[in-house]
Every structure is written in C-alpha cells, then in structure tokens.
C-alpha positions as a printed Julia matrix, in Angstrom:
68×3 Matrix{Float64}:
 163.71  -59.2   -164.63
 161.26  -57.93  -167.21
 160.05  -54.36  -166.77
 157.11  -52.73  -168.47
 156.17  -49.09  -168.89
 152.72  -47.54  -168.71
 150.63  -47.87  -171.88
 152.99  -50.54  -173.26
 151.15  -53.12  -175.35
 151.58  -56.65  -174.05
 150.24  -60.19  -174.35
 149.37  -62.3   -171.31
 151.18  -65.51  -172.29
 148.93  -68.1   -170.54
 145.67  -66.69  -171.96
 147.03  -65.1   -175.19
 145.05  -61.91  -174.37
 146.37  -58.6   -175.73
 146.25  -55.56  -173.49
 147.9   -52.38  -172.3
 149.87  -51.78  -169.09
 147.97  -49.28  -166.93
 149.72  -49.62  -163.53
 152.85  -51.15  -162.07
 153.61  -51.68  -158.39
 155.9   -53.58  -156.06
 154.17  -55.92  -153.58
 155.14  -56.51  -149.94
 157.64  -59.2   -150.93
 159.43  -56.86  -153.36
 158.02  -58.47  -156.51
 156.86  -56.28  -159.36
 153.19  -56.56  -160.33
 151.68  -55.22  -163.54
 148.03  -54.27  -164.06
 146.84  -54.84  -167.62
 143.69  -53.55  -169.31
 142.69  -56.15  -171.89
 141.06  -55.52  -175.28
 137.66  -56.63  -173.96
 137.77  -53.91  -171.27
 138.6   -56.1   -168.27
 141.64  -55.52  -166.08
 143.85  -57.84  -164.11
 147.13  -58.05  -162.22
 149.97  -60.2   -163.52
 153.6   -60.96  -162.85
 156.05  -59.65  -165.5
 157.17  -63.18  -166.37
 153.64  -63.96  -167.63
 153.69  -61.02  -170.07
 155.46  -60.38  -173.33
 155.61  -57.33  -175.55
 153.65  -58.38  -178.63
 154.93  -55.61  -180.88
 158.52  -56.87  -180.56
 157.48  -60.51  -180.76
 155.38  -60.01  -183.9
 158.3   -58.65  -185.94
 160.14  -61.14  -188.13
 163.84  -60.39  -188.2
 165.6   -61.12  -191.48
 169.21  -60.65  -192.42
 172.33  -60.83  -190.32
 173.28  -59.25  -187.02
 176.52  -57.37  -187.39
 178.93  -56.98  -184.5
 180.64  -53.7   -183.67
C-alpha cells in the first residue's frame, strides 16, 4: 500500500496534475484517502494508487545497483 505524508509533492496519474498532499484519512471501509491541493489551487480526494511521487519518478538513475 502506498502511503503519503503531508506536504509531499505528488502527481495524480489519470489527470497528470501536480499537487501537494494536504490531508490523509481512512474512510469507513478502512481505505486510505489522500487530499491533494493542485497547482491551479483546486483540491480533491484521491486513492493512493492513483498518485505517484513526481520527485522520485523524475530522477533518472544511472549506473549500477550494488548489493550488500
């Protein structure tokens, strides 16, 4: 399950909108919900699966991963 912290910068995958997490809550069914404030000033609720952290996703990794 994806978890997000307050003020984390995210992208809403279906709409490609960038925003910031302003609230998280658990609904009656035990599912996490995330409220995002988008760059244009609007807010909306989303499920974590529809969000991605754009800072991590925008970084190109080069080189090799070394094991311990």
